[in-house]
VEXDREN-2710 file (C-alpha; in Angstrom, 1 decimal):
% VEXDREN-2710
k/r/px/py/pz
1/MET/153.5/135.7/-14.4
2/PRO/150.2/136.7/-16.1
3/ARG/147.7/134.0/-16.6
4/THR/147.5/132.8/-20.2
5/PRO/144.3/131.6/-21.8
6/ALA/145.6/128.1/-21.8
7/LEU/146.4/128.1/-18.1
8/THR/143.0/129.6/-17.4
9/ALA/141.4/126.7/-19.3
10/LEU/143.5/124.3/-17.3
11/VAL/142.3/125.7/-14.0
12/VAL/138.7/125.8/-15.1
13/ALA/139.1/122.1/-16.2
14/ALA/140.2/121.3/-12.6
15/VAL/137.2/123.2/-11.3
16/LEU/134.9/121.3/-13.7
17/VAL/136.4/118.0/-12.5
18/VAL/136.8/116.8/-16.1
19/ALA/140.6/116.8/-16.3
20/GLY/142.4/113.4/-16.8
21/CYS/141.9/110.0/-18.2
22/SER/138.6/108.2/-18.0
23/ASP/139.9/104.6/-18.1
24/ASP/142.6/102.9/-16.0
25/GLY/142.9/100.1/-18.5
26/ASP/141.8/96.5/-18.7
27/ALA/144.8/94.7/-17.3
28/GLY/144.0/91.5/-15.5
29/SER/145.0/90.7/-12.0
30/SER/147.8/88.5/-10.7
31/THR/147.4/86.2/-7.7
32/THR/151.0/86.6/-6.7
33/PRO/152.1/89.6/-4.6
34/PRO/154.8/91.6/-6.3
35/ALA/158.5/91.4/-5.3
36/VAL/159.1/94.8/-6.8
37/ALA/157.4/98.2/-6.7
38/PRO/154.4/98.5/-9.1
39/THR/154.9/100.4/-12.4
40/ALA/151.2/100.9/-13.5
41/PRO/147.9/101.7/-11.7
42/THR/146.6/98.1/-12.2
43/ASP/149.7/96.5/-10.6
44/ARG/149.4/94.9/-7.2
45/ALA/150.7/97.1/-4.4
46/LEU/154.0/96.4/-2.7
47/VAL/153.0/96.0/0.9
48/GLU/155.3/95.9/3.9
49/VAL/154.1/95.3/7.4
50/LEU/156.2/97.5/9.8
51/ASP/154.4/96.5/13.0
52/ALA/152.0/93.6/13.3
53/GLY/150.1/95.2/16.2
54/SER/148.9/93.6/19.4
55/GLY/146.1/91.3/20.6
56/ASP/144.3/88.9/18.3
57/ARG/145.8/89.1/14.9
58/ARG/144.1/88.1/11.6
59/ALA/144.5/88.4/7.9
60/LEU/142.5/91.4/6.4
61/ALA/140.7/90.9/3.1
62/LEU/137.4/92.1/1.6
63/ASP/134.7/89.6/2.2
64/VAL/131.9/91.0/0.1
65/ASP/128.6/89.4/-1.1
66/ALA/127.3/89.9/-4.6
67/ASP/124.4/92.2/-5.2
68/THR/125.0/94.2/-2.0
69/SER/124.7/97.9/-2.4
70/GLN/125.7/101.2/-0.7
71/GLU/124.2/104.7/-1.0
72/VAL/127.3/106.9/-1.2
73/SER/127.6/110.6/-0.7
74/LEU/130.9/112.3/-1.5
75/VAL/131.3/116.0/-0.8
76/LEU/134.5/117.9/-1.8
77/GLU/135.8/121.5/-1.5
78/GLN/138.8/122.7/-3.4
79/GLU/141.1/125.7/-3.4
80/LEU/143.3/126.2/-6.5
81/VAL/146.2/128.7/-6.7
82/ALA/147.7/129.4/-10.1
83/ASP/150.0/132.3/-10.8
84/GLU/149.1/133.6/-7.3
85/ALA/145.5/133.8/-8.3
86/VAL/143.2/131.9/-5.9
87/THR/140.1/130.1/-6.9
88/ARG/137.9/128.7/-4.1
89/VAL/135.6/126.1/-5.6
90/PRO/132.3/125.8/-3.8
91/ALA/131.3/122.5/-2.3
92/ILE/130.4/119.9/-4.9
93/SER/128.4/116.9/-3.8
94/PHE/128.2/113.6/-5.6
95/ALA/125.5/111.0/-4.9
96/MET/125.9/107.4/-6.2
97/THR/124.7/103.9/-5.7
98/SER/127.5/101.4/-5.5
99/VAL/126.5/97.8/-6.3
100/VAL/128.7/94.7/-6.1
101/THR/128.0/93.1/-9.5
102/ALA/130.3/90.0/-9.2
103/VAL/132.6/88.3/-6.7
104/GLY/135.5/86.0/-7.7
105/ASP/138.2/84.2/-5.9
106/ASP/140.4/87.3/-5.8
107/GLU/138.3/90.1/-7.4
108/VAL/135.2/92.1/-6.5
109/ALA/133.4/94.0/-9.3
110/THR/131.3/97.1/-8.5
111/GLU/129.2/99.5/-10.5
112/GLN/128.6/103.1/-9.4
113/THR/125.4/104.8/-10.7
114/PHE/125.4/108.6/-10.2
115/GLY/122.5/110.6/-9.0
116/GLU/122.1/114.3/-9.5
117/PRO/125.2/116.2/-8.3
118/GLY/125.0/119.5/-6.4
119/LEU/127.0/122.8/-6.4
120/ALA/126.8/125.0/-3.3
121/GLY/127.7/128.6/-2.6
122/ASP/128.4/131.5/-4.9
123/ARG/132.3/131.6/-5.0
124/LEU/132.4/131.3/-8.8
125/SER/131.5/133.8/-11.4
126/GLU/128.1/133.3/-13.0
127/SER/129.7/132.0/-16.3
128/ASP/132.0/129.6/-14.5
129/ALA/129.2/128.4/-12.2
130/ALA/127.0/127.7/-15.3
131/ALA/129.8/125.8/-17.0
132/VAL/130.4/123.7/-13.8
133/ARG/126.7/122.9/-13.6
134/ALA/126.6/121.9/-17.3
135/GLN/129.5/119.5/-16.9
136/LEU/128.2/118.1/-13.6
137/GLY/124.8/117.6/-15.3
138/THR/126.4/115.0/-17.6
139/LEU/126.9/112.7/-14.6
140/THR/123.3/112.1/-13.7
141/GLY/122.2/108.5/-14.5
142/THR/125.7/107.4/-15.8
143/THR/127.6/104.4/-14.5
144/SER/131.3/103.8/-13.7
145/GLN/133.0/100.5/-13.1
146/LEU/135.5/99.5/-10.5
147/VAL/137.1/96.1/-10.0
148/VAL/139.3/95.6/-6.9
149/ARG/141.2/92.7/-5.5
150/ARG/140.4/91.5/-2.0
151/ASP/143.4/93.5/-0.7
152/GLY/141.7/96.7/-2.0
153/THR/144.0/97.4/-4.9
154/THR/142.5/98.3/-8.3
155/VAL/142.3/95.8/-11.1
156/ARG/140.6/98.0/-13.6
157/ALA/138.3/101.0/-13.6
158/ALA/136.3/102.9/-16.3
159/ASP/134.6/106.2/-15.9
160/GLY/131.1/106.4/-17.6
161/VAL/131.7/110.1/-18.7
162/PRO/134.7/112.4/-18.4
163/ALA/133.0/114.3/-15.5
164/ALA/133.2/111.1/-13.4
165/ALA/137.0/111.0/-13.5
166/GLN/137.6/113.0/-10.2
167/PRO/134.9/111.4/-8.0
168/ASP/135.9/107.9/-9.3
169/SER/139.5/108.5/-8.6
170/LEU/138.7/109.9/-5.1
171/LEU/136.5/106.8/-4.4
172/ARG/139.5/104.6/-5.3
173/LEU/141.7/106.6/-3.0
174/LEU/139.4/105.9/-0.1
175/VAL/139.5/102.1/-0.4
176/PRO/142.3/100.9/1.9
177/VAL/145.1/98.7/0.7
178/LEU/145.2/95.7/3.1
179/PRO/148.2/93.6/4.1
180/THR/148.2/89.9/3.4
181/GLY/149.8/88.9/6.7
182/GLU/148.0/88.7/10.0
183/VAL/147.8/92.0/11.9
184/GLY/146.1/93.4/15.0
185/VAL/145.1/96.7/16.5
186/GLY/148.0/99.2/16.3
187/SER/149.5/97.5/13.3
188/THR/151.2/99.7/10.7
189/TRP/152.0/98.9/7.1
190/THR/153.1/100.7/3.9
191/ALA/151.7/100.3/0.4
192/THR/153.6/101.4/-2.6
193/THR/151.2/101.9/-5.6
194/VAL/150.8/103.9/-8.8
195/VAL/147.7/106.0/-9.0
196/LEU/146.0/108.3/-11.5
197/VAL/145.5/111.9/-10.3
198/ASP/143.7/114.1/-12.8
199/GLY/145.1/111.9/-15.6
200/ALA/148.7/112.0/-14.4
201/LEU/150.6/109.0/-13.3
202/VAL/151.7/109.3/-9.7
203/ASP/153.9/107.1/-7.5
204/GLN/152.4/106.9/-4.0
205/VAL/153.7/105.5/-0.8
206/ALA/150.9/105.3/1.8
207/THR/151.3/104.4/5.5
208/TYR/148.3/102.7/7.1
209/THR/147.7/102.4/10.9
210/LEU/144.9/100.1/12.1
211/SER/143.5/102.0/15.1
212/SER/140.4/99.8/15.7
213/LEU/139.2/96.3/14.6
214/GLU/136.0/94.9/16.0
215/GLY/134.8/91.9/14.0
216/ASP/134.9/93.0/10.4
217/ASP/134.7/96.7/11.3
218/TYR/137.8/98.8/11.1
219/VAL/139.2/102.3/11.5
220/VAL/142.3/103.1/9.6
221/GLU/144.5/106.2/9.6
222/VAL/146.3/107.0/6.4
223/THR/149.1/109.3/5.4
224/ALA/150.6/109.2/1.9
225/GLU/153.4/110.9/-0.1
226/GLN/152.9/111.3/-3.8
227/GLN/155.4/112.0/-6.6
228/TYR/154.1/113.0/-10.1
229/ARG/155.7/111.4/-13.2
230/PRO/156.5/113.8/-16.0
231/GLY/154.3/113.3/-19.0
232/ASP/151.4/114.5/-21.1
233/VAL/147.9/115.0/-19.7
234/GLY/145.2/115.9/-22.2
235/GLY/147.7/117.8/-24.3
236/THR/149.3/119.6/-21.4
237/GLU/152.8/118.7/-20.2
238/VAL/153.3/117.8/-16.5
239/ARG/156.9/118.7/-15.7
240/SER/156.9/117.7/-12.0
241/GLY/154.7/117.5/-8.9
242/ARG/154.3/116.2/-5.4
243/GLY/151.4/115.7/-3.1
244/THR/150.2/114.5/0.3
245/VAL/147.2/112.7/1.6
246/THR/145.9/112.4/5.1
247/ALA/142.7/110.4/5.8
248/THR/140.6/108.5/8.4
249/LEU/138.7/105.6/7.0
250/THR/135.9/103.8/8.9
251/GLY/134.4/100.8/7.3
252/SER/133.8/97.1/7.1
253/LEU/135.5/94.2/5.3
254/ARG/132.0/93.3/4.2
255/SER/131.9/96.3/1.8
256/VAL/134.2/97.9/-0.7
257/VAL/133.5/101.5/0.1
258/PRO/134.1/102.8/3.7
259/THR/131.0/103.8/5.6
260/GLU/132.7/107.1/6.6
261/ALA/135.9/108.8/5.4
262/SER/137.4/112.2/5.7
263/ALA/140.6/113.3/3.8
264/THR/142.7/116.2/2.8
265/VAL/144.6/116.0/-0.5
266/SER/147.2/118.6/-1.3
267/SER/149.3/118.9/-4.4
268/GLN/151.8/121.2/-6.1
269/VAL/152.3/120.5/-9.8
270/VAL/154.3/122.3/-12.5
271/TYR/152.6/122.4/-15.9
272/VAL/154.1/123.7/-19.2
273/VAL/151.5/125.8/-21.0
274/ALA/152.4/127.6/-24.3
275/GLY/156.1/126.9/-23.6
276/ALA/156.0/128.5/-20.1
277/ALA/156.1/126.7/-16.8
278/SER/153.3/127.4/-14.4
279/GLU/152.6/126.0/-11.0
280/LEU/149.2/124.9/-9.9
281/ARG/148.6/124.3/-6.1
282/SER/145.5/122.5/-5.0
283/THR/144.1/121.7/-1.5
284/LEU/141.1/119.3/-1.6
285/ALA/139.0/118.4/1.5
286/LEU/136.5/115.6/1.1
287/ASP/134.0/113.8/3.2
288/LEU/132.3/110.5/2.4
289/SER/129.4/108.6/3.9
290/ALA/127.9/105.4/2.7
291/GLY/125.0/103.3/4.0
292/GLY/123.5/100.0/3.1
END
């Protein structure tokens, strides 16, 4: 199938990290865990402990102090395949300062202020690279908000500018969903959530394994299966899609953002462009580091 101008624009939008919604809504939180699967991104996760693990067991919850901050670096590389044409996006680096602005009984509010992003390599054409840099340049100095519950699930989020949509959504992806019951090393639990991926609503079932717990410091292995809901994203129809996530998260219950994380996110989505169905496959590798 030849690439249509509309599909080309869609691919470039993914390269420019500007696709998708910039606001997850302002729904409030509930203090009662759900008895059914969530239906919206701001709903509590449905968590099921499959194995409580061994040794000393404890309840896991974020225990964060107000005004604490982390210097966060997020680096991602992406390969896009559309109509058999391959686009390898050079490494894009995002720098941000994440500050805890408020702490409540069940909620932690944070604000992310972006520094100057970077674009490495020469994989793009000169015109595409210039367009990417122009869009990335809109991030510098802007702020995004993220409010999470103490179990790590999102209450609400707002991107400061459209170009923040992808780094903000990836940051949310790397905050582990924690079980409410007591667990120990080797424990495994699943979390059913609804997430936003490039503006599309996606049902996600993630499996977490606690491979290390020393004091408040944890290491968690994550695998997730994603199913895209049909719908409209920025005027483009999403017909169907699926995805997978594998990640290793190293962090502390004393901070919202993990101190280290690496992940691979793969997706295969069918869009309808100009009345014709076209498949876009994406493989995204990302690395995060955060220091106090």
